[in-house]
C-alpha positions as a Markdown table, in Angstrom:
| # | Residue | x | y | z |
|---|---|---|---|---|
| 1 | Met | -4.2 | -108.7 | -12.2 |
| 2 | Pro | -6.9 | -109.2 | -9.5 |
| 3 | Asn | -8.8 | -111.7 | -11.7 |
| 4 | Arg | -5.5 | -113.6 | -12.2 |
| 5 | Arg | -4.8 | -113.6 | -8.5 |
| 6 | Arg | -8.3 | -114.9 | -7.6 |
| 7 | Phe | -7.9 | -117.7 | -10.3 |
| 8 | Ile | -4.6 | -118.8 | -8.8 |
| 9 | Gln | -6.0 | -118.8 | -5.3 |
| 10 | Ser | -9.0 | -120.8 | -6.4 |
| 11 | Leu | -6.7 | -123.4 | -8.0 |
| 12 | Ser | -4.5 | -123.8 | -4.9 |
| 13 | Ser | -7.6 | -124.5 | -2.8 |
| 14 | Leu | -8.2 | -127.7 | -4.9 |
| 15 | Pro | -6.6 | -130.7 | -3.3 |
| 16 | Val | -5.0 | -132.1 | -6.4 |
| 17 | Leu | -3.9 | -128.9 | -8.2 |
| 18 | Gly | -2.9 | -127.4 | -4.8 |
| 19 | Gly | -0.5 | -130.3 | -4.5 |
| 20 | Leu | 1.0 | -129.6 | -8.0 |
| 21 | Phe | 1.5 | -125.9 | -7.1 |
| 22 | Ser | 3.2 | -126.6 | -3.8 |
| 23 | Gly | 5.6 | -129.3 | -5.1 |
| 24 | Ser | 6.7 | -132.6 | -3.7 |
| 25 | Arg | 6.6 | -131.4 | -0.1 |
| 26 | Ala | 2.8 | -130.8 | 0.0 |
| 27 | Phe | 2.1 | -133.8 | 2.3 |
| 28 | Ala | -1.0 | -133.7 | 4.5 |
| 29 | Ala | -0.2 | -133.7 | 8.2 |
| 30 | Pro | -0.4 | -137.3 | 9.2 |
| 31 | Arg | -2.5 | -138.3 | 12.2 |
| 32 | Lys | -0.5 | -139.2 | 15.2 |
| 33 | Arg | -0.3 | -143.0 | 15.4 |
| 34 | Asp | 1.0 | -145.3 | 18.2 |
| 35 | Phe | 2.9 | -147.7 | 15.9 |
| 36 | Tyr | 4.1 | -149.9 | 18.7 |
| 37 | Lys | 0.5 | -150.4 | 20.1 |
| 38 | Glu | -0.7 | -151.1 | 16.6 |
| 39 | Leu | 1.9 | -153.8 | 16.1 |
| 40 | Gly | 1.6 | -155.3 | 19.5 |
| 41 | Val | 5.1 | -154.3 | 20.4 |
| 42 | Arg | 5.9 | -153.3 | 24.0 |
| 43 | Pro | 8.3 | -150.4 | 24.6 |
| 44 | Phe | 10.3 | -150.4 | 27.7 |
| 45 | Ile | 12.4 | -148.4 | 30.2 |
| 46 | Asn | 16.0 | -149.0 | 29.3 |
| 47 | Ala | 18.0 | -149.7 | 32.4 |
| 48 | Ala | 20.2 | -152.1 | 30.5 |
| 49 | Gly | 22.4 | -149.9 | 28.3 |
| 50 | Thr | 23.2 | -149.5 | 24.6 |
| 51 | Tyr | 22.7 | -153.1 | 23.5 |
| 52 | Thr | 21.9 | -153.5 | 19.8 |
| 53 | Val | 19.2 | -156.1 | 20.6 |
| 54 | Leu | 17.5 | -153.5 | 22.8 |
| 55 | Thr | 17.9 | -150.8 | 20.0 |
| 56 | Ala | 20.7 | -149.1 | 21.8 |
| 57 | Ser | 20.2 | -145.4 | 22.4 |
| 58 | Leu | 17.6 | -142.7 | 21.6 |
| 59 | Met | 18.5 | -139.9 | 19.2 |
| 60 | Pro | 18.1 | -136.3 | 20.7 |
| 61 | Pro | 15.9 | -133.7 | 19.0 |
| 62 | Glu | 18.7 | -132.0 | 17.1 |
| 63 | Val | 19.6 | -135.4 | 15.6 |
| 64 | Thr | 16.0 | -136.3 | 14.6 |
| 65 | Gln | 15.8 | -132.9 | 13.2 |
| 66 | Ala | 18.7 | -133.5 | 10.9 |
| 67 | Trp | 17.1 | -136.9 | 9.9 |
| 68 | Gln | 13.8 | -135.1 | 9.0 |
| 69 | Tyr | 15.6 | -132.4 | 7.1 |
| 70 | Ala | 17.4 | -135.0 | 4.9 |
| 71 | Ala | 14.2 | -137.0 | 4.4 |
| 72 | Arg | 12.5 | -134.1 | 2.7 |
| 73 | Gln | 15.3 | -133.0 | 0.3 |
| 74 | Tyr | 17.3 | -134.9 | -2.3 |
| 75 | Ala | 21.1 | -134.8 | -2.5 |
| 76 | Arg | 23.8 | -136.3 | -4.5 |
| 77 | Leu | 25.0 | -139.1 | -2.4 |
| 78 | Gly | 28.7 | -138.9 | -3.2 |
| 79 | Glu | 28.8 | -135.2 | -2.7 |
| 80 | Leu | 27.0 | -135.5 | 0.7 |
| 81 | His | 29.3 | -138.4 | 1.8 |
| 82 | Asp | 32.5 | -136.3 | 1.0 |
| 83 | Ala | 31.1 | -133.3 | 2.8 |
| 84 | Val | 29.9 | -135.2 | 5.9 |
| 85 | Gly | 33.1 | -137.1 | 6.1 |
| 86 | Ala | 35.3 | -134.0 | 5.9 |
| 87 | Lys | 33.2 | -132.3 | 8.6 |
| 88 | Ile | 33.4 | -135.3 | 11.0 |
| 89 | Ala | 37.2 | -135.6 | 10.4 |
| 90 | Ser | 37.6 | -131.9 | 11.3 |
| 91 | Leu | 35.5 | -132.4 | 14.5 |
| 92 | Val | 37.3 | -135.5 | 15.6 |
| 93 | Gly | 40.8 | -134.4 | 14.4 |
| 94 | Cys | 41.7 | -137.2 | 12.0 |
| 95 | Glu | 42.8 | -137.2 | 8.3 |
| 96 | Ala | 39.5 | -138.6 | 7.0 |
| 97 | Ala | 36.2 | -140.1 | 8.1 |
| 98 | Met | 33.2 | -141.8 | 6.6 |
| 99 | Val | 29.8 | -142.8 | 8.0 |
| 100 | Thr | 29.2 | -146.5 | 7.7 |
| 101 | Ala | 26.2 | -148.8 | 8.3 |
| 102 | Gly | 27.2 | -149.5 | 11.8 |
| 103 | Ala | 30.6 | -150.5 | 13.3 |
| 104 | Ala | 30.4 | -154.0 | 12.0 |
| 105 | Ser | 30.1 | -152.5 | 8.5 |
| 106 | Ala | 33.2 | -150.4 | 9.2 |
| 107 | Leu | 35.1 | -153.5 | 10.1 |
| 108 | Thr | 34.3 | -155.0 | 6.7 |
| 109 | Leu | 35.0 | -151.9 | 4.7 |
| 110 | Gly | 38.2 | -151.1 | 6.6 |
| 111 | Thr | 39.5 | -154.6 | 6.1 |
| 112 | Ala | 38.6 | -154.4 | 2.4 |
| 113 | Ala | 40.4 | -151.1 | 2.1 |
| 114 | Cys | 43.6 | -152.6 | 3.4 |
| 115 | Met | 43.4 | -155.5 | 1.1 |
| 116 | Thr | 42.3 | -153.7 | -2.1 |
| 117 | Gly | 43.5 | -150.1 | -1.8 |
| 118 | Thr | 42.0 | -148.4 | -4.9 |
| 119 | Asn | 42.7 | -151.3 | -7.3 |
| 120 | Gln | 39.4 | -151.7 | -9.1 |
| 121 | Gln | 40.0 | -155.3 | -10.1 |
| 122 | Phe | 40.6 | -156.3 | -6.4 |
| 123 | Ile | 37.6 | -154.3 | -5.4 |
| 124 | Arg | 35.4 | -156.1 | -7.9 |
| 125 | Arg | 36.9 | -159.4 | -7.0 |
| 126 | Leu | 36.4 | -159.7 | -3.2 |
| 127 | Pro | 36.0 | -162.0 | -1.5 |
| 128 | Asp | 38.1 | -163.7 | -4.0 |
| 129 | Thr | 41.5 | -162.8 | -2.7 |
| 130 | Thr | 43.7 | -163.9 | -5.6 |
| 131 | Gly | 46.8 | -161.7 | -5.7 |
| 132 | Met | 46.1 | -159.9 | -2.4 |
| 133 | Lys | 47.6 | -160.1 | 1.1 |
| 134 | Thr | 45.2 | -162.2 | 3.2 |
| 135 | Glu | 46.5 | -162.5 | 6.8 |
| 136 | Val | 45.2 | -160.4 | 9.7 |
| 137 | Ile | 47.1 | -160.6 | 12.9 |
| 138 | Ile | 45.1 | -160.6 | 16.1 |
| 139 | Gln | 45.8 | -161.4 | 19.8 |
| 140 | Lys | 44.2 | -164.8 | 20.8 |
| 141 | Ser | 42.3 | -163.1 | 23.6 |
| 142 | His | 40.8 | -160.5 | 21.1 |
| 143 | Arg | 38.8 | -163.0 | 19.1 |
| 144 | Tyr | 35.2 | -162.2 | 19.4 |
| 145 | Gly | 31.7 | -162.3 | 17.9 |
| 146 | Tyr | 32.2 | -159.5 | 15.5 |
| 147 | Asp | 35.4 | -160.8 | 13.7 |
| 148 | His | 33.1 | -162.4 | 11.2 |
| 149 | Ala | 32.8 | -158.9 | 9.8 |
| 150 | Ile | 36.5 | -159.1 | 8.9 |
| 151 | Arg | 36.4 | -162.7 | 7.7 |
| 152 | Asn | 33.7 | -161.7 | 5.2 |
| 153 | Cys | 36.6 | -160.3 | 3.1 |
| 154 | Gly | 38.2 | -163.7 | 2.7 |
| 155 | Ile | 41.1 | -163.2 | 5.1 |
| 156 | Arg | 42.8 | -165.7 | 7.5 |
| 157 | Phe | 43.4 | -164.7 | 11.1 |
| 158 | Val | 46.8 | -165.3 | 12.6 |
| 159 | Glu | 46.6 | -165.6 | 16.4 |
| 160 | Val | 49.3 | -164.4 | 18.7 |
| 161 | Val | 49.8 | -163.9 | 22.4 |
| 162 | Thr | 53.1 | -162.1 | 23.0 |
| 163 | Arg | 54.9 | -159.2 | 21.3 |
| 164 | Glu | 57.6 | -161.7 | 20.1 |
| 165 | Glu | 55.0 | -163.9 | 18.5 |
| 166 | Leu | 53.4 | -160.9 | 16.8 |
| 167 | Glu | 56.7 | -159.7 | 15.3 |
| 168 | Arg | 57.4 | -163.3 | 14.1 |
| 169 | Ala | 54.0 | -163.6 | 12.5 |
| 170 | Ile | 54.4 | -160.6 | 10.2 |
| 171 | Ser | 55.2 | -161.6 | 6.7 |
| 172 | Glu | 54.6 | -160.6 | 3.1 |
| 173 | Arg | 51.1 | -161.9 | 3.5 |
| 174 | Thr | 50.2 | -159.7 | 6.3 |
| 175 | Val | 47.5 | -157.1 | 5.4 |
| 176 | Met | 46.3 | -155.7 | 8.7 |
| 177 | Met | 46.6 | -156.0 | 12.5 |
| 178 | Leu | 43.2 | -156.0 | 14.3 |
| 179 | Phe | 42.7 | -154.8 | 18.0 |
| 180 | Phe | 39.5 | -155.2 | 19.9 |
| 181 | Asn | 39.6 | -152.4 | 22.3 |
| 182 | Ala | 37.3 | -153.8 | 25.0 |
| 183 | Ala | 39.7 | -156.8 | 25.3 |
| 184 | Asp | 42.7 | -154.6 | 26.1 |
| 185 | Pro | 42.9 | -155.8 | 29.7 |
| 186 | Ser | 43.0 | -159.4 | 28.6 |
| 187 | Gly | 45.7 | -159.2 | 26.1 |
| 188 | Gln | 49.5 | -159.1 | 26.7 |
| 189 | Ile | 50.1 | -156.4 | 23.9 |
| 190 | Lys | 48.4 | -153.3 | 25.2 |
| 191 | Val | 46.7 | -150.7 | 23.0 |
| 192 | Ala | 49.6 | -148.2 | 22.6 |
| 193 | Glu | 52.2 | -150.9 | 22.0 |
| 194 | Phe | 50.0 | -152.5 | 19.4 |
| 195 | Ala | 49.8 | -149.3 | 17.4 |
| 196 | Glu | 53.5 | -148.7 | 17.8 |
| 197 | Leu | 54.3 | -152.2 | 16.4 |
| 198 | Gly | 52.2 | -151.7 | 13.4 |
| 199 | Lys | 53.9 | -148.4 | 12.7 |
| 200 | Lys | 57.3 | -150.0 | 13.2 |
| 201 | Arg | 56.6 | -152.7 | 10.7 |
| 202 | Gly | 54.5 | -150.7 | 8.3 |
| 203 | Ile | 51.4 | -152.7 | 8.8 |
| 204 | Pro | 47.9 | -151.0 | 9.0 |
| 205 | Thr | 46.4 | -151.2 | 12.4 |
| 206 | Phe | 42.6 | -151.2 | 13.0 |
| 207 | Asn | 41.0 | -150.6 | 16.5 |
| 208 | Asp | 37.5 | -151.7 | 17.1 |
| 209 | Ala | 36.3 | -149.3 | 19.7 |
| 210 | Ala | 32.6 | -149.6 | 18.9 |
| 211 | Ala | 31.1 | -149.2 | 22.4 |
| 212 | Asp | 33.9 | -147.0 | 23.9 |
| 213 | Val | 32.6 | -143.6 | 24.1 |
| 214 | Pro | 32.2 | -142.1 | 26.8 |
| 215 | Pro | 34.7 | -140.8 | 27.6 |
| 216 | Val | 34.6 | -138.2 | 24.9 |
| 217 | Glu | 38.5 | -138.3 | 24.6 |
| 218 | Asn | 38.3 | -141.7 | 23.1 |
| 219 | Leu | 37.0 | -140.3 | 19.8 |
| 220 | Ser | 40.5 | -139.0 | 19.0 |
| 221 | Lys | 42.6 | -141.0 | 21.5 |
| 222 | Tyr | 43.3 | -144.0 | 19.3 |
| 223 | Ile | 44.0 | -142.0 | 16.2 |
| 224 | Lys | 46.5 | -140.0 | 18.2 |
| 225 | Leu | 48.1 | -143.3 | 19.5 |
| 226 | Gly | 48.8 | -144.2 | 15.9 |
| 227 | Phe | 46.0 | -146.5 | 14.8 |
| 228 | Asp | 45.4 | -146.3 | 11.0 |
| 229 | Leu | 41.7 | -147.0 | 11.4 |
| 230 | Val | 39.3 | -146.8 | 14.3 |
| 231 | Thr | 35.5 | -147.5 | 14.3 |
| 232 | Phe | 32.8 | -146.4 | 16.7 |
| 233 | Ser | 29.2 | -147.4 | 16.8 |
| 234 | Gly | 26.8 | -144.5 | 15.9 |
| 235 | Gly | 23.9 | -145.6 | 18.0 |
| 236 | Lys | 25.5 | -146.2 | 21.3 |
| 237 | Gly | 27.0 | -143.4 | 23.5 |
| 238 | Leu | 27.1 | -141.0 | 20.5 |
| 239 | Cys | 23.2 | -141.2 | 20.3 |
| 240 | Gly | 23.1 | -141.2 | 16.6 |
| 241 | Pro | 21.2 | -143.5 | 14.3 |
| 242 | Gln | 21.5 | -147.2 | 15.4 |
| 243 | Ser | 21.9 | -148.1 | 11.7 |
| 244 | Ala | 25.1 | -145.9 | 11.4 |
| 245 | Gly | 28.7 | -146.0 | 12.6 |
| 246 | Leu | 32.0 | -144.1 | 12.1 |
| 247 | Leu | 35.1 | -145.2 | 10.3 |
| 248 | Leu | 38.1 | -142.8 | 11.1 |
| 249 | Gly | 41.6 | -142.8 | 9.9 |
| 250 | Arg | 44.1 | -142.4 | 7.1 |
| 251 | Lys | 42.9 | -140.6 | 4.0 |
| 252 | Asp | 44.1 | -143.3 | 1.6 |
| 253 | Leu | 42.3 | -146.1 | 3.6 |
| 254 | Ile | 39.1 | -144.2 | 4.0 |
| 255 | Gln | 39.1 | -143.5 | 0.2 |
| 256 | Ala | 39.5 | -147.2 | -0.5 |
| 257 | Ala | 36.8 | -148.0 | 2.0 |
| 258 | Arg | 34.4 | -145.7 | 0.1 |
| 259 | Leu | 35.3 | -147.5 | -3.1 |
| 260 | Asn | 34.4 | -150.8 | -1.5 |
| 261 | Ser | 31.0 | -149.4 | -0.3 |
| 262 | Ser | 27.6 | -148.5 | -1.5 |
| 263 | Pro | 26.7 | -146.9 | -4.0 |
| 264 | Asn | 29.5 | -148.6 | -5.9 |
| 265 | Ser | 27.5 | -151.6 | -7.3 |
| 266 | Asp | 30.2 | -154.1 | -7.8 |
| 267 | Ser | 31.7 | -154.1 | -4.3 |
| 268 | Ile | 31.6 | -156.1 | -1.1 |
| 269 | Gly | 30.0 | -153.3 | 0.8 |
| 270 | Arg | 27.1 | -152.6 | -1.8 |
| 271 | Gly | 24.6 | -153.9 | 0.8 |
| 272 | Met | 25.9 | -151.6 | 3.5 |
| 273 | Lys | 24.0 | -148.6 | 2.3 |
| 274 | Val | 24.1 | -145.3 | 4.2 |
| 275 | Asn | 21.6 | -142.8 | 2.9 |
| 276 | Lys | 21.3 | -139.1 | 3.4 |
| 277 | Glu | 19.3 | -139.4 | 6.6 |
| 278 | Glu | 22.0 | -141.4 | 8.4 |
| 279 | Leu | 24.7 | -139.1 | 7.0 |
| 280 | Leu | 23.3 | -135.9 | 8.4 |
| 281 | Ala | 22.0 | -137.4 | 11.6 |
| 282 | Met | 25.4 | -138.9 | 12.3 |
| 283 | Met | 27.2 | -135.7 | 11.7 |
| 284 | Val | 25.0 | -133.9 | 14.0 |
| 285 | Ala | 25.3 | -136.6 | 16.6 |
| 286 | Val | 29.0 | -136.1 | 16.6 |
| 287 | Glu | 28.6 | -132.3 | 16.8 |
| 288 | Ser | 26.1 | -132.6 | 19.7 |
| 289 | Tyr | 28.1 | -135.2 | 21.6 |
| 290 | Leu | 31.3 | -132.9 | 21.5 |
| 291 | Lys | 29.3 | -130.0 | 22.9 |
| 292 | Arg | 27.7 | -131.7 | 25.8 |
| 293 | Asp | 28.5 | -130.9 | 29.4 |
| 294 | His | 30.0 | -134.4 | 30.1 |
| 295 | Gln | 30.7 | -133.6 | 33.7 |
| 296 | Ala | 27.2 | -132.6 | 34.4 |
| 297 | Glu | 26.0 | -135.8 | 32.7 |
| 298 | Trp | 28.2 | -137.9 | 34.9 |
| 299 | Arg | 26.9 | -136.1 | 38.0 |
| 300 | Glu | 23.3 | -136.8 | 36.9 |
| 301 | Trp | 24.2 | -140.6 | 36.3 |
| 302 | Glu | 25.7 | -140.8 | 39.8 |
| 303 | Lys | 22.5 | -139.2 | 41.3 |
| 304 | Arg | 20.4 | -141.9 | 39.6 |
| 305 | Val | 22.7 | -144.7 | 40.8 |
| 306 | Lys | 22.4 | -143.4 | 44.4 |
| 307 | Leu | 18.6 | -142.9 | 44.2 |
| 308 | Ile | 18.1 | -146.6 | 43.1 |
| 309 | Ala | 20.7 | -147.9 | 45.5 |
| 310 | Asp | 19.1 | -145.9 | 48.5 |
| 311 | Ser | 15.6 | -147.3 | 47.5 |
| 312 | Val | 16.6 | -151.0 | 47.3 |
| 313 | Ser | 18.9 | -150.9 | 50.3 |
| 314 | Ser | 15.8 | -150.2 | 52.5 |
| 315 | Val | 15.1 | -153.9 | 52.0 |
| 316 | Arg | 16.9 | -156.0 | 54.7 |
| 317 | Gly | 19.7 | -158.2 | 53.3 |
| 318 | Val | 20.2 | -156.1 | 50.1 |
| 319 | Thr | 23.5 | -154.7 | 49.3 |
| 320 | Thr | 24.6 | -152.4 | 46.4 |
| 321 | Glu | 27.8 | -151.2 | 44.7 |
| 322 | Lys | 28.5 | -148.5 | 42.2 |
| 323 | Tyr | 30.9 | -149.5 | 39.5 |
| 324 | Val | 32.2 | -148.2 | 36.2 |
| 325 | Pro | 33.2 | -150.7 | 33.5 |
| 326 | Glu | 36.9 | -150.5 | 32.7 |
| 327 | Ile | 36.5 | -149.8 | 29.0 |
| 328 | Ala | 33.2 | -150.4 | 27.1 |
| 329 | Asn | 30.2 | -148.5 | 28.5 |
| 330 | Gln | 32.5 | -146.7 | 30.9 |
| 331 | Val | 29.7 | -144.9 | 32.9 |
| 332 | Pro | 28.3 | -145.3 | 36.4 |
| 333 | His | 26.3 | -148.5 | 36.9 |
| 334 | Leu | 24.8 | -150.2 | 40.0 |
| 335 | Arg | 25.2 | -153.9 | 41.2 |
| 336 | Ile | 22.5 | -155.3 | 43.5 |
| 337 | Arg | 23.1 | -158.4 | 45.6 |
| 338 | Trp | 21.2 | -160.2 | 48.4 |
| 339 | Asp | 21.3 | -163.4 | 50.3 |
| 340 | Gln | 19.0 | -165.6 | 48.5 |
| 341 | Asn | 18.3 | -167.7 | 51.6 |
| 342 | Ala | 16.9 | -164.5 | 53.2 |
| 343 | Leu | 15.1 | -163.1 | 50.1 |
| 344 | Lys | 13.4 | -166.0 | 48.4 |
| 345 | Ile | 13.7 | -164.8 | 44.9 |
| 346 | Lys | 16.5 | -165.3 | 42.2 |
| 347 | Pro | 17.9 | -162.4 | 40.1 |
| 348 | Ala | 16.4 | -164.0 | 36.9 |
| 349 | Glu | 12.9 | -163.9 | 38.5 |
| 350 | Val | 13.4 | -160.2 | 39.3 |
| 351 | Val | 14.4 | -159.5 | 35.7 |
| 352 | Arg | 11.3 | -161.5 | 34.5 |
| 353 | Gln | 8.9 | -159.5 | 36.7 |
| 354 | Leu | 10.4 | -156.2 | 35.6 |
| 355 | Arg | 10.1 | -157.1 | 32.0 |
| 356 | Asp | 6.6 | -158.5 | 32.3 |
| 357 | Gly | 5.3 | -155.6 | 34.5 |
| 358 | Glu | 3.9 | -152.2 | 33.5 |
| 359 | Pro | 5.8 | -150.4 | 32.4 |
| 360 | Ser | 8.3 | -153.0 | 31.1 |
| 361 | Ile | 11.8 | -152.5 | 32.4 |
| 362 | Glu | 15.0 | -154.1 | 31.1 |
| 363 | Leu | 18.2 | -154.5 | 33.2 |
| 364 | Val | 21.8 | -155.3 | 32.2 |
| 365 | Pro | 21.7 | -158.8 | 30.7 |
| 366 | Gly | 23.6 | -161.7 | 32.2 |
| 367 | Gly | 23.6 | -160.8 | 35.9 |
| 368 | Arg | 25.1 | -164.2 | 37.1 |
| 369 | Gly | 23.6 | -164.1 | 40.6 |
| 370 | Gln | 23.1 | -160.3 | 40.8 |
| 371 | Leu | 21.3 | -157.5 | 39.2 |
| 372 | Gly | 23.0 | -154.9 | 37.0 |
| 373 | Val | 21.4 | -151.6 | 36.5 |
| 374 | Ala | 22.6 | -149.1 | 33.8 |
| 375 | Val | 21.2 | -145.5 | 34.3 |
| 376 | Trp | 22.7 | -143.6 | 31.4 |
| 377 | Met | 20.0 | -144.4 | 28.9 |
| 378 | Leu | 17.1 | -143.6 | 31.3 |
| 379 | Gln | 14.9 | -140.7 | 30.4 |
| 380 | Pro | 13.9 | -138.1 | 33.0 |
| 381 | Gly | 11.7 | -139.5 | 35.8 |
| 382 | Glu | 12.5 | -143.1 | 34.9 |
| 383 | Ala | 15.1 | -143.7 | 37.6 |
| 384 | Gln | 12.3 | -143.2 | 40.2 |
| 385 | Ile | 10.2 | -145.8 | 38.5 |
| 386 | Val | 13.0 | -148.3 | 38.3 |
| 387 | Ala | 13.8 | -147.7 | 42.0 |
| 388 | Arg | 10.2 | -148.1 | 43.0 |
| 389 | Arg | 9.7 | -151.3 | 41.0 |
| 390 | Leu | 12.9 | -153.0 | 42.3 |
| 391 | Arg | 12.1 | -152.1 | 45.9 |
| 392 | Gln | 8.5 | -153.5 | 45.5 |
| 393 | Ile | 9.7 | -156.9 | 44.1 |
| 394 | Leu | 12.5 | -157.3 | 46.6 |
| 395 | Arg | 10.3 | -156.3 | 49.5 |
| 396 | Ser | 7.7 | -158.8 | 48.5 |
| 397 | Ala | 10.3 | -161.5 | 48.4 |
| 398 | Ala | 11.5 | -160.6 | 51.9 |
């Protein structure tokens, strides 16, 4: 026995055979690399918010831990999809759920689900819509840059303005009613009434609420209002993977959406792949989000707004205003304005200097004569950096 033990120990000390004995997880610890520096890509302080083009939010440690766990172990994808979907549905309080490749993917898959149900011929045929209902009713003021994700399925939008127009527009060709949540203030038919109309006429209703948490209550609010499908982005306020999203709603429609998606090869959503890493990380992101102290977060965001406001207000002629967007990104922000005759600098030049400086800082895009600062994606200590840099630039202009 001692000889056998020494023999095995000597084998395991060899690099190649040691790998065989240890299995596929026997990876050497990689040296720490600065990938952005290697690639010539500049990271930045995010005082802009959860914009996709700026890679949205950062995943907290518990979410990256779930990602790393999945990256090191195989799973049967269908089984994992089922289990994660059931878990998320139980957390949110809806019939069913699935993780998608972002909210735009959920829009396509949810629309396809309403069109095809579980009809395999229809699923294989999309975007050929022969034999299917093809009209989606939408308020004219709700047309937006993401409705291409719905049009991918071969549908035709029917635009309406009033409740009466909507009811007249419903026909045997109507397959779905789409609501863009952020556009609720601009439409005549409000969110609860829209869901009620769909229920009354037996038409599935779909609410795109991609950027609309916080508040945390929104995760279940629109399902409770009666929407048949709701989508949220995974990589915004939920702080899950930027490549993931949630599709929540009726069990039959989620089942049909799954059939229209990867890994089903002959489906419109085959390219919208969600792997084990996104699945587990998105599940943990929802768990983590629901457990947060949301009141404490809000107080911290207000402190950051005040810190930056106090700093720039020390420059003569500068005024500030705290504001909370009505729906999307509904968290404390800061507006900064000044008399450009007194301070010889335009907002666009301030944005450029912040972006080109060290460290690079991004503000809310599209200021239109003012600066917008979002504080909720800042990391500890970064609000002080943003405050100092803004004050320096504005003071230099004064």
